[in-house]
N, C-alpha and C positions, 0 to 999 in steps of 0.2 A: 497415403499420408507422404507425400514425396519428401524425399530427404535433403532436399535442395530447396534453397529458396528462392522466389522469384527475382528479377533483376532489380525491380525495384526494393523488394523487403532488404536484398541483400547491399542495395548501396544507403539503405537505412541504417542498418547495422552498422556499415563501414563508416558510415559519418558519426554516428553517435559514439563509435571506440573510439573516434579520431577525438573529438569533443573531451569524452572523460578522459583521456591520455593527455592531453595536453590543455586544456583548460579545468578542469575539477582536479586532475593529481595534484599539482603545484600549490595548490588554496587551501584544499579542503581540511588537511591536518591543522590548519591556524586556526579555520573557522572552529574545528571538532574541540580541539585543546580548549577556545574561551567560550563553546557554548554559544557561540552566534549563529542568528540562521543566516544564510549564504545568497542576499537578495541581489547580489551582482550575477552568480552563476546561475539563479532563476531566472533573471531577465532575458541572460542569453538563450536559456531555453524555451522559454515563451517565443523570441525570436526566431529560434529555429522549427519551432510549430510542434514540438513534443507535446505541450499540453492540449492539442485538440488533434491528435494522432488518430482516434477512433471515431470519431464526429464528424457529420457530412460539412461538405464547405458551404453550403448555405447558410451555418451556425457559424463561420467563419473556421471550422475543422480543416484535417487535413485530407477526409474522404478514406482514413484506414480503417482500421478494426482491431481486436483485442490481441491478434499475433502481429501486427506492428508494433502497439504498447508493449507487449513482452521483450519485444526483440531490443526496444529501446531501454526496457528497465534489467533487462540482463547485462547488457552493456555498460550502463552508468553505475550495476551493484557491482560491477569486477574489481571498482575502484573504490566506490564509498557507497556506503547504503542511505547515510542521511539525505543526499542527494536523490535517488530513486525513490524513496519512500514520501519523499513530498512528490513527486511526480504520482506517483503511484494515488495517493491518497488526493491530489491536486484532479486526479483523471477519474479513477474508479469509484471515489465516494464522495467527491465533491461534486464534480459536475455531471456523471452519469446518471446519478437520481432526475436528475431536471430534464436528462436529455430523455430516459425512460418513459419518465412520470409526468412531466409538466406539459403544460397548456402551450399552445403555439404563444401564446405571450408571454409567459415564464421563458421559454425558449429563446425569445427574442431578448429578453430583457438581460438574461445571466449570460446566455451559452457564448455568445461574441466575446465577452471580454474575459471569462474562464477559460477557452479557448487559447484566447492569446498569451495568456501568463500574465495579464496584466493585474486578475483579480485570482485568489486562490478560493475555493470552499471547502466547506469542511464538512462532516458525518456526524450526527451526535444520537449516537445511538447507545452506545454502554453507559450504566450510571453505578456509582458508588457501592450499592449492595445487592445488584444485578450481575456483574460479571459478563460469565456464558449464558447464563438464562435472561437472553436478550426481551422473551416474552414476560417477564417480570418488571414492566415498567412502570415508575412511580411517580414520573414528570405526568400532568395534567393540562390540558388545556380546554377551556369552556368558550362557546360562541357567546360573545354577548350581544346579542340580537336589538339592542338597542342602538347599539354603535356600530355592529358590522364588523366585529374584531374578535380573535381569539386572543385570549389570556392566559397564558404560559407560567406556570410554575412547577420547579424541578431543579434536578442538578445532572448533569453529563460527566463523565469523566474520560481522561485517556485521550481525547479529540484531537487528532493532527491537522496542523496547519489551523488552528482555530483561534490564533492570537498574533498571527504575523501582521505588519503593516499594510499589507495587501491582501487580506481576508476580507471577503466582501460579504459571505454568509455564509451561515448553517444549518442545512436541514437536521430538523431534530424529531423523533416519533415522542408521540404524547398520547395519553389516555384521554379520548374524546367523549366517551360512553362507555354505556353497557349493553349487551347484548340481551336478547329473551332470558338466554338461558345464564345471565349475570356476566358471563366473561367481559373482560376490558374490551371496547375498541380503540385498537391502537393507530393512528394517523400519524401522516407526515405533514409537517409546516418549515416553510421556509423562513429563516429569522433572519434579517440584515444586521451587518455589522454595526454597532454605534446604537440599535434600539435600546431606548427607555427602560431600566431594568434587568438588562442582557450584562451580566460581567464574567470580565475573562479574568481568570486567576493567572499568577505570576507561572512560568514554565516551569514545570516540572525537575525536577532536579534526577539524571536519570542515569542507568549505568550505561546505557548506547544510545545509538542515532542522536549523538550530542549536537549536531548542526540541523535538526528537523526542530519544528515548534509541535509542542506538545500540551494541554494544558486541561485544567477542570473548568466545566461554565457551569454558571448558575442562571437561572428565571425566575426573578420576582415580579408577578404581575406584568409580565412583557405582553405589549399589545401588539399585533400584527392583524393586517387585512383579512377578511376571510377570504379572498382570494389568493393568498399565499399556504391555501391547501394544496400539496401536492398530491394529484391523484385524486383515488377514492376515500372520500369518510370511511375510517375503519380497515382500510386495506394498507397503512403503513408499514404493518410488521411483515406481510406478505412480500410486500416491495422491497422492503430492506435486506430481507433474505433471500432474494433475485440477485440484489445487487453485491451480497456478501459471495454468493456462488461465486460470480464473475471476478469480485475482489480476489478470490482467491488462487485465481489464474493467475494474476500478477503478481501476487506474493509469492507464487511458486515459482515465477520466471525471475522475480529479484532474488532469493534465495538461491536459486540455481548461478545466478550471477556472481553471488558472494562465493556459493563455493568455488567455481572458476576462478575466479579471482584469487583465493587460497591456493589454488595449484600453481596460477601463473608465479606467485610471489615465491610459491616453494621452491618451481623448477630453476627460477633466477636466484636463490639463494644457495641451493644445492649445489651449482656449477661453479659460484663465486669463492664460496665458504670453503677452506682447507682444513683439514684435522688429520694430523699423523702422517703429512706429506702428499696428502692428494686431495680432491675435493671430496667432498661430504656425499656428493651425488654419484661417488664410485661404490658406494656401499649399496650393498642388495637390500641390505634392512630400509636404506631411504629409499631406493628408488621402488620398493613394495609398495611402501606406505603410499610415495606420490601414485604410483598406478593404482593404487584403490580409491585415491582421491578423483582421479581422473575418471574410473568407472564410475563411481558416483553422479558426478557433475553431469557426464554426458547423458547417462538414465534419467538424471532428473529433468536434463532438457528435452526428451522424448516424452516424459509426462507431461509437462506443461503445454509441450506445443500439439500432443494430441488433445487434450482438453480445450484448448483453444482455438483449433480445427472445427472440433465437434460444435462448438461454441458459434463461430463463424457461420459454419454449415446449417445452421438451425436445429440443429441434432441435441437430445437429451444431453447435459454433460456436467451433471453435478457429482456424480460418482468419481468419473474422472478427475475432475478440479479437486474433491477432497483427495485424493489417492496422490494428485500431484501435490498439493499444498504439503499433506504429510509428509510426503518422500523426502521432497525438496526441503523443507523445515528439517529435517532430520539428520539429513548429510550435510546441510549445512554448518550445523553445530558443530557434526565430525569433523568435517573437512577443516574448519576454522581451529579446533583442537590440536588436529595433527600437524598443521601449519604452523602452530605456536611452537610445538614440542620439536621439530624440524629445524626452526629457527632457535631452539635453546632460550638462553638469556636475554638475546634481542628480541625474541619473542613476546617480551614480557615489555618492554619499551614503546611508549606511545607513538615514538617515529616509524615504526615500522607499521604497513598497511595492518601486517595481519594480528596487530592487538586491538586495534580497530575493530576487524572483523572477527576475533573472536569475543569482542563486547556486544558488537552489534547481532549477531547470531541466534543468542539463545530468544531474543522477543520474537523471533520467525515462528517459533514454536508455541508462542501463546496468543498473538494479534491475530485477528479476522478468523477467530476460532482454533482454539486450543488443538493439540495433536489429539486429546480425548473425544474432545468434539467431533472431528475428522473422523476418527475411528465409529464414533455413534453412526454417522451419515452414513461412511460406506456400509457398516451392519444394515441399518435402516433399508437404503439402495437393494441389497442381499436378499430383503425378506426375512430377516433375524431379529429385528426390533419388533416390540409389542406394540 
C-alpha cells in the first residue's frame, strides 16, 4: 500500500478539510448544544457529492470507493463527529445495502436521491432485546399472498438518520419464515418513510453525537409491496453482516479523525496556554502525552487504510476491518481523555471542541459492533473460535 494518496484523493482530502474548518467548525457547536440536526450543512455536503462518493456515476454517484469515503469521514471527524456519522450512516448503512443487493429497479428508484444527499436512508438492524446479537431478530414480516404485500411487526432501536425531515427509507431485517432446521430465515425489506403503521419515536437524549439523528422505530402491521424485498428471501442477515464489515472501516476512519482532532486541538492549546512563565507545551510531560496521541492516530490511519485497500482490491478484509475498528475506537477514547486532561478545566467546557470529542468518543467502542464483538471476529478469523 502506497503511503501517498493519489492526486485525486489528496484533492478530495484537501477539499473536505477546508469545508470542515470553514463551514462545519463555526456552526456545529450551536447545533450540538441545542441537539439540532444540521440540515444546512448536510445540504452542502450533498452538493459536494460526499453522499455519492463510493457509488457509480450511473446512479448519481462520484465513481469513487471506500477509501475515498474514509478520507472524507476522517477529515470531517477531525472537527465534529455528528456530521461525520451522518455521512457514514447515510452512505454505509443507508445507501450501500441497496447498491449491494438491490434490483435494478430499486437502485434506479432510490440511489440517485441518496447519492445527492436529497434523501437519507437508514439501517434497521438493532432491536431492544438483541443488542450485539443481531441474529436474535424478533421483528417479523409475513407475505400476504392476497395483496402481494409484506406485513411487518416489530421494533428497532438506536437507528441513525431514521427520523429527519429528509429521511426517505429504512431498510429493516425481519424474520420471514423458518428453515427445515427450525432456525429463522431473516430477510431485508425496504420501508419508505411515512408508510402507515411505521412510527418514528422522538430523538434519544444522548451523551454525545448530539447533532445527529438517532431514534427508535416501531412497525405495526406495516405493509410494503413484495417488490420491496431487498436481495434474496432468507439472506438478510448475511447481507447485513457484509454491510457491517464494510461499515467498520468507515467507523475506523471516523474514529481516526476524532483521534487526530484531539492531537490538533492539544497542539494548538499547548502552544497558546502559558503556566509558570512559559507555554505548557514546553513541559516534557505534555510533549510526551501529545507525541503518544499522534503515534496512536497515525497507526490507526494505517489500519483503516489497509482494510479499505483490501476491500477495494476485492481481497478478504473481515479481520483487518475488525482490527481497524477495535484499535481506532480504543485510541479515540484514549486521545479524547488525554486531550481533555491537557486542556484542564477548559476541557470540561462545551465551548472547546475537545469536550465534544470526549463525549463523542465512547460510542465508537459500542456502535457497529462492540469492542468485544471485534475481538470475537478477530479470534474467529485466527481459527480460535469454536
